[in-house]
C-alpha positions, -999 to +999 in steps of 0.1 A: -246-487+517-263-475+548-245-469+581-247-498+606-250-487+642-235-514+664-221-519+698-183-525+702-190-562+710-210-567+678-183-551+657-157-574+673-179-604+666-183-593+629-145-589+626-139-623+641-165-639+618-147-622+588-113-636+600-128-671+603-142-668+567-110-656+552-086-677+572-104-710+575-134-713+553-118-697+521-088-721+521-112-751+528-133-741+498-102-739+476-091-774+487-126-788+479-124-773+444-089-788+439-100-822+451-131-822+429-110-810+399-087-841+403-116-864+398-117-859+361-141-844+335-153-810+348-184-810+325-200-840+343-185-834+378-213-824+402-189-823+431-168-796+413-199-776+405-211-777+441-177-767+454-175-737+430-210-727+440-201-729+477-170-708+471-191-682+453-216-680+482-187-677+507-171-648+487-205-630+486-208-633+524-172-620+528-179-590+506-212-583+525-195-585+559-166-564+547-191-537+536-210-539+569-177-535+589-166-506+566-199-487+573-202-496+610-204-469+636-199-478+672-226-465+696-213-459+731-240-466+757-225-439+780-235-412+755-271-423+749-298-398+759-327-416+775-351-387+772-361-400+737-361-434+720-328-439+702-306-468+690-295-491+719-322-478+742-347-502+758-382-489+754-412-502+773-445-497+754-481-505+758-501-517+728-532-494+730-555-520+714-545-551+735-532-532+766-502-556+766-469-541+777-437-552+760-400-540+762-379-537+730-343-528+726-337-507+695-307-521+676-291-524+641-303-549+615-273-571+623-283-574+660-321-577+656-335-608+674-372-606+682-371-635+706-345-616+726-366-585+725-343-567+701-359-549+671-342-531+642-343-493+641-353-498+604-383-521+612-418-505+611-421-506+649-385-494+653-390-465+629-423-455+646-407-454+681-375-436+672-375-400+687-405-406+709-405-395+746-422-410+776-459-405+773-459-402+735-482-423+713-465-439+683-487-448+654-470-476+634-480-488+600-476-526+598-489-550+571-519-558+593-528-521+597-520-494+622-508-501+657-507-475+685-481-478+712-478-456+743-442-451+754-440-460+791-403-460+799-369-455+782-337-470+797-303-483+786 
Protein backbone atom coordinates (compact mmCIF):
# COMPACT_ATOMS: atom_id res chain seq x y z
CA UNK A 1 0.00 0.00 0.00
CA UNK A 2 1.30 3.44 -0.83
CA UNK A 3 1.89 6.14 1.75
CA UNK A 4 -0.98 8.60 2.19
CA UNK A 5 0.23 12.15 2.80
CA UNK A 6 -2.46 13.99 4.73
CA UNK A 7 -2.96 16.97 6.98
CA UNK A 8 -3.60 16.45 10.68
CA UNK A 9 -7.25 17.49 10.16
CA UNK A 10 -7.77 14.91 7.41
CA UNK A 11 -6.28 12.15 9.56
CA UNK A 12 -8.62 13.12 12.40
CA UNK A 13 -11.61 13.01 10.00
CA UNK A 14 -10.55 9.55 8.78
CA UNK A 15 -10.25 8.29 12.38
CA UNK A 16 -13.68 9.71 13.27
CA UNK A 17 -15.19 8.09 10.17
CA UNK A 18 -13.65 4.75 11.17
CA UNK A 19 -15.06 5.04 14.70
CA UNK A 20 -18.51 5.82 13.24
CA UNK A 21 -18.32 2.73 11.00
CA UNK A 22 -17.17 0.42 13.79
CA UNK A 23 -19.31 1.82 16.59
CA UNK A 24 -22.57 2.67 14.84
CA UNK A 25 -22.81 1.22 11.33
CA UNK A 26 -21.37 -2.25 12.11
CA UNK A 27 -23.85 -2.95 14.97
CA UNK A 28 -26.72 -1.64 12.80
CA UNK A 29 -25.72 -4.03 10.01
CA UNK A 30 -25.65 -6.94 12.46
CA UNK A 31 -29.13 -6.03 13.74
CA UNK A 32 -30.46 -5.86 10.16
CA UNK A 33 -29.13 -9.36 9.48
CA UNK A 34 -30.65 -10.71 12.71
CA UNK A 35 -34.05 -9.16 11.89
CA UNK A 36 -33.98 -10.58 8.37
CA UNK A 37 -32.95 -14.01 9.67
CA UNK A 38 -36.02 -14.08 11.94
CA UNK A 39 -38.30 -13.75 8.93
CA UNK A 40 -37.90 -17.34 7.88
CA UNK A 41 -36.35 -19.32 5.02
CA UNK A 42 -32.97 -17.84 4.15
CA UNK A 43 -32.93 -19.28 0.60
CA UNK A 44 -35.76 -17.03 -0.52
CA UNK A 45 -35.14 -14.08 1.80
CA UNK A 46 -34.04 -11.07 -0.28
CA UNK A 47 -33.91 -8.85 2.80
CA UNK A 48 -31.36 -11.21 4.39
CA UNK A 49 -29.24 -11.26 1.20
CA UNK A 50 -29.31 -7.46 0.99
CA UNK A 51 -28.34 -7.11 4.67
CA UNK A 52 -25.43 -9.55 4.24
CA UNK A 53 -24.25 -7.70 1.12
CA UNK A 54 -24.43 -4.32 2.92
CA UNK A 55 -22.44 -5.77 5.82
CA UNK A 56 -19.79 -7.08 3.41
CA UNK A 57 -19.46 -3.68 1.75
CA UNK A 58 -19.17 -1.97 5.15
CA UNK A 59 -16.44 -4.39 6.26
CA UNK A 60 -14.53 -3.71 3.00
CA UNK A 61 -14.76 0.06 3.62
CA UNK A 62 -13.54 -0.43 7.21
CA UNK A 63 -10.53 -2.46 6.03
CA UNK A 64 -9.69 0.14 3.36
CA UNK A 65 -9.91 3.01 5.85
CA UNK A 66 -7.83 1.12 8.43
CA UNK A 67 -5.18 0.54 5.77
CA UNK A 68 -5.18 4.22 4.77
CA UNK A 69 -4.82 5.31 8.40
CA UNK A 70 -2.01 2.81 8.95
CA UNK A 71 -0.04 4.24 6.01
CA UNK A 72 -0.89 7.91 6.65
CA UNK A 73 1.91 10.39 7.12
CA UNK A 74 1.06 13.82 8.49
CA UNK A 75 2.51 16.70 6.52
CA UNK A 76 3.09 19.80 8.63
CA UNK A 77 2.50 23.05 6.71
CA UNK A 78 5.22 24.79 8.75
CA UNK A 79 7.91 22.53 7.25
CA UNK A 80 6.89 22.91 3.59
CA UNK A 81 9.48 24.42 1.26
CA UNK A 82 7.75 26.76 -1.21
CA UNK A 83 10.70 27.01 -3.59
CA UNK A 84 9.36 23.94 -5.40
CA UNK A 85 5.92 22.38 -5.89
CA UNK A 86 5.30 19.78 -3.17
CA UNK A 87 2.40 18.18 -1.34
CA UNK A 88 0.14 20.79 0.34
CA UNK A 89 1.56 23.69 -1.68
CA UNK A 90 -0.75 25.88 -3.73
CA UNK A 91 0.60 26.37 -7.21
CA UNK A 92 -0.63 28.98 -9.66
CA UNK A 93 -0.03 27.92 -13.26
CA UNK A 94 -0.79 29.28 -16.70
CA UNK A 95 -1.95 26.88 -19.40
CA UNK A 96 0.38 27.79 -22.27
CA UNK A 97 -2.21 26.87 -24.94
CA UNK A 98 -5.22 28.75 -23.54
CA UNK A 99 -3.32 31.39 -21.49
CA UNK A 100 -5.75 30.68 -18.62
CA UNK A 101 -4.37 30.91 -15.12
CA UNK A 102 -5.52 28.48 -12.42
CA UNK A 103 -4.45 27.68 -8.86
CA UNK A 104 -4.30 24.11 -7.56
CA UNK A 105 -3.43 22.75 -4.15
CA UNK A 106 -1.48 19.51 -4.36
CA UNK A 107 -3.00 16.99 -1.91
CA UNK A 108 -3.36 13.24 -1.28
CA UNK A 109 -5.88 11.07 -3.14
CA UNK A 110 -8.19 11.15 -0.11
CA UNK A 111 -8.35 14.96 -0.08
CA UNK A 112 -8.58 15.55 -3.84
CA UNK A 113 -11.55 17.70 -4.90
CA UNK A 114 -11.26 19.42 -8.28
CA UNK A 115 -14.18 21.76 -7.57
CA UNK A 116 -12.27 23.05 -4.52
CA UNK A 117 -9.06 23.36 -6.56
CA UNK A 118 -7.41 20.39 -4.85
CA UNK A 119 -5.69 17.86 -7.11
CA UNK A 120 -3.98 14.63 -6.14
CA UNK A 121 -0.20 14.42 -6.28
CA UNK A 122 -0.69 11.14 -8.18
CA UNK A 123 -2.91 12.67 -10.90
CA UNK A 124 -1.27 13.43 -14.26
CA UNK A 125 -1.20 17.18 -13.60
CA UNK A 126 -0.09 16.68 -9.97
CA UNK A 127 2.77 14.39 -11.06
CA UNK A 128 3.81 16.83 -13.75
CA UNK A 129 3.94 19.78 -11.36
CA UNK A 130 5.73 18.12 -8.42
CA UNK A 131 9.28 19.41 -8.02
CA UNK A 132 8.86 22.33 -10.41
CA UNK A 133 10.02 25.84 -9.43
CA UNK A 134 8.59 29.25 -10.32
CA UNK A 135 9.18 29.90 -14.03
CA UNK A 136 9.47 26.20 -14.95
CA UNK A 137 7.36 24.72 -17.74
CA UNK A 138 5.66 21.43 -16.87
CA UNK A 139 4.70 19.16 -19.77
CA UNK A 140 1.85 16.94 -18.64
CA UNK A 141 0.60 13.88 -20.50
CA UNK A 142 -3.20 13.66 -20.25
CA UNK A 143 -5.64 11.49 -22.20
CA UNK A 144 -6.31 14.41 -24.58
CA UNK A 145 -2.59 14.87 -25.35
CA UNK A 146 0.18 17.00 -23.86
CA UNK A 147 -0.53 20.12 -21.83
CA UNK A 148 2.11 22.72 -20.99
CA UNK A 149 1.84 24.69 -17.76
CA UNK A 150 4.10 27.56 -16.66
CA UNK A 151 4.52 27.75 -12.88
CA UNK A 152 3.73 31.33 -11.81
CA UNK A 153 3.60 31.10 -8.00
CA UNK A 154 4.00 28.62 -5.16
CA UNK A 155 2.45 29.30 -1.75
CA UNK A 156 1.06 27.45 1.25
